[in-house]
FIKOL-7172 format. One record per residue: residue in one letter; x, y, z of N, C-alpha, C in turn. Coordinates in pm, whole numbers, padded with zeros to 5 digits, always signed. Layout:
AXYZXYZXYZ/...
# end
This chain:
M+02334+04857+07908+02461+04904+07775+02470+05039+07758/N+02549+05003+07869+02701+05125+07853+02795+05058+07698/Y+02810+05176+07632+02946+05151+07558+03004+05281+07492/Q+03057+05300+07659+03020+05475+07691+03171+05446+07638/G+03265+05566+07485+03416+05493+07487+03417+05439+07444/R+03394+05224+07429+03404+05169+07343+03416+05146+07076/W+03448+05107+07106+03504+05084+06943+03348+05001+06905/A+03284+04996+06845+03212+04926+06803+03212+04876+06578/L+03263+04833+06545+03247+04786+06394+03139+04735+06385/V+03064+04803+06229+02926+04772+06161+02938+04738+06014/T+02919+04609+05988+02966+04611+05863+02809+04599+05841/G+02762+04607+05671+02680+04676+05644+02607+04778+05662/A+02695+04831+05696+02610+04993+05769+02527+05067+05682/S+02546+05084+05567+02468+05164+05512+02365+05206+05527/A+02258+05089+05510+02100+05132+05554+01977+04949+05647/G+01912+05010+05653+01862+04916+05685+01860+04883+05832/I+01885+04708+05891+01977+04695+05986+02077+04767+06166/G+02133+04755+05960+02322+04777+05975+02272+04933+06103/A+02245+05004+05998+02255+05173+06016+02129+05142+06154/A+02023+05090+06145+01980+05079+06252+02060+05064+06391/F+02138+04878+06359+02253+04847+06480+02377+05014+06572/A+02412+05083+06414+02492+05131+06415+02451+05266+06555/R+02326+05270+06513+02262+05396+06569+02283+05437+06686/S+02254+05308+06710+02194+05270+06838+02282+05226+06950/L+02377+05171+06882+02521+05190+06971+02597+05344+06974/A+02584+05435+06848+02608+05535+06919+02569+05633+07058/A+02401+05617+07030+02272+05603+07150+02396+05562+07304/K+02396+05497+07283+02489+05387+07349+02597+05386+07436/G+02640+05465+07333+02747+05596+07392+02887+05526+07280/A+02848+05441+07247+02967+05322+07115+03065+05472+07025/N+03176+05408+07073+03247+05503+06873+03194+05412+06775/V+03137+05423+06646+03166+05323+06562+03186+05359+06442/I+03227+05219+06374+03308+05189+06271+03240+05148+06126/L+03207+05282+06089+03043+05169+05975+03186+05158+05844/V+03071+05013+05755+03157+04913+05691+03058+04902+05548/A+03030+04972+05436+03008+04879+05340+03082+04986+05235/R+02943+04912+05109+03035+05011+04978+02989+05112+04963/R+02884+05165+04988+02804+05362+04915+02963+05397+05020/R+02980+05434+05016+03034+05587+05134+02983+05665+05098/E+02978+05713+05071+02817+05876+05032+02700+05871+05118/K+02624+05735+05152+02509+05648+05223+02598+05621+05375/M+02677+05592+05436+02787+05628+05525+02868+05655+05595/E+02856+05768+05482+02915+05951+05554+02815+06103+05617/E+02652+06023+05538+02568+06091+05574+02586+06060+05741/L+02567+05901+05732+02558+05862+05819+02648+05909+05948/A+02727+05840+05939+02879+05898+06008+02856+06043+06070/S+02771+06215+05951+02773+06268+06055+02617+06298+06188/E+02593+06216+06035+02423+06229+06199+02484+06177+06345/L+02508+06089+06294+02624+06048+06451+02664+06132+06605/E+02741+06156+06541+02898+06297+06582+02823+06339+06541/R+02671+06423+06537+02613+06559+06622+02483+06492+06696/E+02428+06422+06661+02367+06331+06751+02347+06272+06918/H+02475+06179+06882+02563+06158+07056+02700+06167+07085/A+02774+06317+07020+02859+06304+07004+03025+06229+07039/V+03033+06119+06972+03080+05950+06915+03154+06046+06817/E+03308+05980+06889+03403+05950+06657+03374+05840+06545/T+03334+05861+06464+03288+05745+06363+03458+05751+06281/R+03434+05618+06239+03518+05595+06116+03402+05510+05928/V+03494+05570+05873+03379+05507+05738+03537+05515+05614/I+03470+05334+05692+03489+05222+05565+03475+05202+05442/A+03489+05180+05357+03401+05176+05213+03532+05042+05159/A+03408+04886+05212+03516+04737+05180+03386+04703+05109/D+03424+04573+04948+03349+04520+04917+03437+04358+05021/L+03294+04300+05113+03366+04184+05164+03307+04074+05120/A+03292+04061+05005+03279+03995+04810+03417+03990+04787/K+03520+04058+04885+03666+04063+04836+03718+03927+04946/P+03830+03869+04922+03901+03809+05002+04010+03888+05111/E+04059+04012+04993+04137+04052+05138+04039+04162+05226/A+04009+04233+05200+03879+04318+05252+03851+04370+05423/P+03869+04191+05412+03884+04199+05591+04030+04211+05689/E+04143+04137+05612+04254+04216+05706+04284+04329+05608/E+04249+04395+05556+04257+04555+05534+04165+04587+05619/I+04089+04562+05642+04032+04694+05754+04064+04639+05875/Y+04104+04525+05905+04169+04507+06029+04356+04597+06018/R+04460+04572+05965+04504+04722+05928+04511+04810+06001/A+04365+04874+05851+04360+05022+05876+04306+05109+06049/L+04241+04980+06115+04225+05039+06259+04374+05002+06284/S+04466+04882+06328+04558+04887+06319+04618+04972+06398/T+04597+05045+06237+04723+05206+06250+04702+05278+06332/E+04565+05353+06336+04507+05355+06441+04517+05367+06530/G+04547+05260+06605+04545+05213+06728+04365+05155+06759/I+04288+05126+06743+04166+05146+06754+04089+05005+06782/A+04113+04947+06913+04022+04784+06968+03937+04816+06921/V+03863+04764+06917+03680+04660+06822+03683+04626+06992/D+03627+04682+07072+03441+04591+07117+03416+04500+07094/I+03307+04560+06976+03212+04542+06933+03213+04502+06754/L+03155+04343+06745+03183+04337+06616+03006+04302+06620/I+02924+04380+06467+02831+04363+06443+02811+04273+06258/N+02848+04244+06267+02854+04118+06095+02695+04116+06087/N+02728+04186+06020+02549+04246+05917+02514+04180+05740/A+02649+04250+05678+02613+04258+05550+02582+04142+05480/G+02539+04108+05346+02509+04049+05345+02324+04117+05166/F+02313+04022+05091+02298+04034+05086+02177+03901+05041/G+02101+03828+04882+02049+03800+04831+02054+03769+04628/L+02067+03646+04643+02003+03628+04504+01900+03480+04482/P+01838+03576+04377+01687+03579+04381+01643+03433+04243/G+01588+03311+04245+01626+03258+04173+01666+03107+04193/A+01642+03022+04096+01707+02935+04139+01880+02930+04154/F+01971+02779+04171+02047+02776+04163+02193+02820+04011/V+02105+02775+03913+02136+02782+03824+02125+02928+03732/D+01995+02984+03810+02022+03112+03713+02118+03221+03713/S+02189+03160+03741+02351+03259+03868+02468+03156+03844/P+02564+03284+03729+02681+03256+03746+02713+03183+03871/W+02894+03097+03835+02920+03049+04002+02987+03245+04038/Q+03036+03216+04029+03108+03460+04086+03004+03473+04110/A+02870+03450+04053+02846+03503+04186+02750+03347+04265/H+02756+03295+04304+02781+03175+04435+02932+03188+04487/R+03005+03236+04433+03145+03272+04479+03170+03360+04571/D+03101+03488+04532+03051+03627+04617+03054+03543+04691/F+02899+03572+04679+02858+03534+04800+02820+03497+04919/I+02922+03337+04894+02929+03290+04975+03057+03335+05075/E+03168+03444+04927+03272+03521+05081+03267+03598+05147/L+03100+03675+05081+03044+03798+05227+02947+03727+05288/M+02923+03583+05303+02767+03555+05377+02834+03497+05477/V+02983+03413+05402+02976+03290+05522+03167+03322+05513/T+03257+03326+05492+03433+03379+05555+03411+03522+05543/S+03399+03554+05485+03396+03678+05578+03338+03696+05703/Y+03255+03648+05776+03178+03700+05925+03308+03632+05922/A+03324+03514+05920+03445+03376+05985+03551+03493+06055/H+03644+03540+05877+03724+03577+05913+03754+03753+05994/L+03630+03808+05968+03639+03922+06099+03583+03891+06263/A+03592+03776+06233+03552+03774+06379+03695+03660+06507/R+03836+03657+06355+03889+03530+06353+03984+03634+06411/L+03945+03700+06381+04067+03857+06329+04055+03962+06455/F+03962+04004+06534+03892+04078+06635+03821+04045+06729/L+03890+03879+06750+03844+03831+06880+03964+03853+06953/P+04062+03735+06939+04184+03742+07033+04236+03871+07165/G+04165+04046+07030+04210+04110+07111+04134+04121+07229/M+03980+04129+07179+03845+04129+07292+03899+04000+07434/I+03992+03878+07383+03969+03764+07497+04083+03793+07594/E+04162+03881+07453+04248+03919+07588+04289+04058+07667/R+04152+04153+07585+04160+04276+07686+03972+04176+07809/G+03947+04104+07823+03851+04043+07899+03695+04067+07860/Y+03702+04145+07735+03524+04209+07683+03512+04235+07556/G+03389+04172+07454+03387+04181+07380+03329+04115+07371/R+03199+04189+07289+03096+04168+07220+03066+04154+07049/I+03032+04000+07016+03024+03989+06873+02807+03883+06832/V+02762+04038+06744+02623+04003+06685+02639+03902+06584/Q+02556+03822+06536+02616+03808+06339+02487+03789+06301/V+02430+03815+06196+02284+03827+06188+02262+03748+06088/A+02182+03682+06141+02190+03463+06045+02010+03597+06019/S+01913+03484+06011+01767+03494+05975+01749+03357+06095/L+01558+03369+06046+01492+03261+05982+01476+03183+05939/A+01579+03229+05881+01578+03144+05678+01633+02946+05731/G+01755+03045+05876+01806+02926+05906+01738+02834+05994/L+01699+02860+06085+01597+02749+06173+01486+02705+06120/V+01404+02658+05992+01361+02639+05914+01398+02545+05756/P+01314+02436+05704+01319+02377+05697+01387+02461+05511/A+01510+02451+05442+01560+02508+05296+01441+02507+05228/S+01421+02610+05080+01322+02535+05014+01390+02576+04891/A+01366+02607+04772+01382+02580+04636+01366+02744+04620/G+01419+02790+04537+01546+02965+04540+01566+03036+04680/H+01657+03158+04607+01721+03115+04671+01825+03047+04809/T+01923+03013+04636+01973+02848+04669+01998+02871+04865/L+02178+02936+04808+02228+02927+05012+02295+03021+05050/Y+02113+03124+05074+02042+03175+05194+02053+03089+05308/A+01952+03008+05278+01913+02994+05397+02032+02860+05479/P+02103+02820+05338+02209+02742+05443+02358+02834+05524/S+02308+02888+05451+02443+03089+05521+02418+03073+05631/K+02281+03101+05652+02175+03176+05771+02279+02984+05880/S+02229+02962+05824+02199+02779+05945+02371+02802+06032/F+02445+02824+05911+02558+02837+05928+02597+02914+06046/L+02600+03005+06042+02610+03163+06072+02568+03157+06253/I+02464+03060+06208+02381+02937+06335+02476+02903+06462/F+02490+02846+06402+02611+02722+06410+02742+02768+06511/F+02773+02852+06434+02900+02886+06428+02920+03009+06557/S+02781+03103+06596+02774+03124+06695+02799+03088+06759/Q+02696+02984+06831+02712+02853+06920+02834+02891+07003/A+02922+02774+06841+03000+02755+06886+03113+02850+06979/L+03126+02923+06925+03238+03084+06969+03167+03141+07097/A+03015+03168+07057+02968+03103+07262+03010+03053+07331/A+03047+02859+07299+03108+02797+07388+03240+02832+07410/E+03332+02847+07327+03459+02896+07380+03477+03021+07367/C+03423+03113+07416+03382+03207+07471+03451+03207+07611/E+03335+03131+07663+03292+03090+07823+03350+03149+07857/G+03346+03274+07961+03439+03253+08121+03496+03395+08026/T+03453+03404+07936+03660+03544+07878+03595+03667+07912/G+03445+03696+07907+03445+03842+07936+03357+03852+07735/V+03347+03748+07687+03302+03786+07577+03142+03676+07502/N+03060+03744+07498+02904+03684+07465+02939+03715+07300/V+02823+03628+07206+02883+03616+07115+02691+03569+07087/S+02633+03649+06944+02513+03566+06979+02389+03564+06777/A+02382+03491+06757+02357+03477+06648+02206+03562+06688/L+02124+03654+06577+02041+03719+06483+01964+03622+06445/C+01828+03639+06452+01753+03600+06326+01654+03607+06281/P+01630+03742+06284+01497+03782+06284+01434+03724+06150/G+01318+03764+06085+01278+03748+06039+01241+03830+05909/F+01072+03849+05812+01178+03944+05765+01173+04144+05822/T+01183+04134+05764+01212+04351+05845+01274+04397+05762/Y+01176+04551+05719+01137+04639+05687+01346+04713+05665/S+01371+04722+05574+01517+04775+05463+01519+04752+05340/E+01660+04742+05229+01652+04774+05102+01677+04622+05099/F+01729+04506+05134+01748+04421+05122+01630+04320+05014/H+01579+04401+05023+01423+04350+04881+01437+04439+04748/D+01436+04472+04756+01443+04627+04648+01609+04570+04595/A+01714+04612+04670+01847+04519+04654+01887+04423+04491/N+01784+04253+04590+01782+04217+04500+01672+04175+04368/N+01585+04265+04395+01414+04295+04360+01326+04252+04399/T+01289+04183+04490+01205+04058+04468+01110+04175+04562/R+01125+04293+04584+01004+04356+04716+00890+04351+04646/G+00873+04353+04524+00685+04313+04439+00700+04122+04508/L+00781+04083+04512+00687+03913+04545+00674+03918+04737/V+00760+04027+04784+00760+03978+04980+00678+04082+04983/S+00559+04183+04885+00522+04306+04998+00398+04188+04920/Q+00339+04122+04900+00300+03994+04957+00201+04065+05039/L+00298+03910+05111+00278+03924+05209+00209+03934+05306/P+00200+03833+05527+00034+03934+05546+00147+04031+05593/K+00114+04166+05667+00224+04312+05704+00221+04241+05882/Y+00172+04149+05956+00203+04070+06050+00344+04020+06054/M+00474+03983+05944+00445+03888+05941+00634+03999+05918/F+00661+04112+05935+00697+04206+05884+00760+04237+06015/M+00905+04282+06094+00908+04421+06142+00998+04454+06114/Q+00986+04664+06184+01158+04743+06194+01257+04718+06221/A+01307+04807+06189+01455+04691+06251+01502+04779+06370/E+01431+04864+06435+01461+04911+06580+01507+04805+06612/P+01326+04782+06733+01306+04660+06782+01431+04592+06801/V+01436+04509+06644+01487+04388+06630+01621+04427+06685/V+01655+04566+06647+01824+04567+06686+01791+04568+06884/E+01726+04641+06894+01696+04636+07057+01721+04508+07104/G+01706+04410+07072+01624+04289+07150+01762+04223+07086/A+01799+04196+07012+01998+04231+06926+02055+04190+07075/L+02055+04380+07067+02184+04360+07165+02182+04324+07364/R+02037+04371+07365+02028+04260+07523+02049+04128+07549/A+02047+04085+07427+02007+03926+07378+02218+03854+07461/V+02215+03976+07400+02417+03896+07396+02456+04024+07510/E+02378+04156+07531+02452+04152+07676+02415+04014+07772/E+02320+03937+07812+02276+03818+07869+02312+03738+07847/G+02423+03665+07735+02505+03576+07745+02424+03467+07616/H+02280+03564+07543+02177+03404+07433+02282+03372+07352/D+02294+03275+07334+02383+03276+07238+02278+03316+07095/R+02184+03259+07044+02017+03285+06955+01986+03386+06986/Y+01866+03469+06924+01792+03538+06971+01678+03515+06873/V+01572+03524+06845+01493+03523+06757+01411+03657+06817/P+01380+03736+06698+01252+03850+06788+01143+03864+06734/G+01020+03914+06839+00892+03902+06747+00853+03761+06789/A+00705+03746+06840+00620+03712+06840+00601+03559+06690/W+00581+03738+06592+00547+03516+06486+00690+03442+06449/N+00765+03516+06427+00851+03486+06393+00869+03334+06529/N+00909+03399+06659+00930+03293+06731+00825+03177+06746/F+00739+03167+06717+00593+03097+06628+00678+03019+06517/V+00737+03064+06429+00713+02981+06264+00891+02871+06341/A+00937+02987+06426+01078+02849+06472+01018+02766+06558/W+00895+02786+06685+00878+02691+06777+00807+02561+06677/L+00709+02614+06554+00616+02479+06511+00694+02409+06466/V+00793+02441+06317+00927+02415+06223+00928+02334+06285/K+01007+02326+06452+01068+02183+06504+00957+02138+06634/A+00833+02165+06602+00763+02073+06666+00675+01933+06612/L+00733+01981+06446+00595+01961+06411+00702+01791+06364/P+00617+01720+06285+00768+01624+06224+00797+01684+06162/R+00911+01614+06075+01012+01688+06018+00874+01672+05854/P+00909+01590+05788+00868+01569+05610+00708+01677+05640/M+00592+01770+05804+00519+01817+05714+00586+01933+05766/A+00715+01955+05866+00719+02101+05820+00822+02131+05683/V+00849+02032+05624+00957+02025+05456+00856+02082+05372/A+00689+01965+05401+00643+02073+05286+00522+02154+05308/M+00559+02209+05441+00501+02290+05506+00565+02501+05451/T+00698+02456+05438+00771+02549+05372+00800+02523+05269/R+00829+02437+05245+00846+02456+05052+00689+02564+05008/R+00581+02449+05037+00473+02559+05000+00433+02735+04987/Q+00480+02716+05143+00464+02931+05179+00500+02969+05035/S+00700+02950+05094+00799+03028+04976+00821+02953+04810/A+00695+02942+04799+00755+02901+04707+00656+03062+04619/R+00603+03132+04739+00557+03239+04674+00678+03376+04625/Y+00723+03328+04624+00862+03462+04695+00982+03443+04685/R+00995+03274+04659+01154+03280+04679+01166+03209+04568/K+01094+03097+04506+01146+03006+04369+01112+03125+04207/K+01014+03210+04216+01077+03276+04051+01167+03315+04072/S+01222+03325+03964+01348+03409+03895+01229+03588+03895/V+01349+03686+03899+01316+03820+03894+01441+03839+03774/
# end
């Protein structure tokens, strides 16, 4: 995994898995474009990457819940003549509670960010990757997209399921072009995600063996996309869960998921 001189774009890069991707890519020689809403956090990270790895960086403050954001990012980079070879679609957030607890505007923003922006960015940058004969796209999905959906966080699992199948379809379409596409399906990962949606107190009740650090999740994802895997589930526990819900009869898997997730998903906060 030598990305010397290549440009990588990471969304949701200000913290958590996104920041871990940025650090890992820079350590492997990639120049990194950081995209998120919090400019100050990204500028701190950009300075760190330039100082420690002698790479170039760009910081783009953008809200991917706005439909025009992907085009604006693409135009800004095209104006500079920057060709993106590695796309890490990672930006996201959660809406805790039941579907009716949040106004439609919040759900619409969620879909725009978690579904549409991923597809839009891939559509913008994929043609150049195919033309150059090289590209890597990692879409950060979730273990939630592989197990039966549960009450609460109503659109989260469906959005992640979309990303898994979208990635698999793109991987099939890009076979033989030099472009690899993979869906990363982590389980619980230590990050600011649960702080941002006010569910830290709920998930902190879960056993610690269910959580992973962001760094091994990211390293495994990069190995997986390099090896041409269209889906990657990190960690023994997460793989066990993915296997279990597939092996069990569907009614049993649904009942198990609902029973376990009721502790941390259904509750309003």
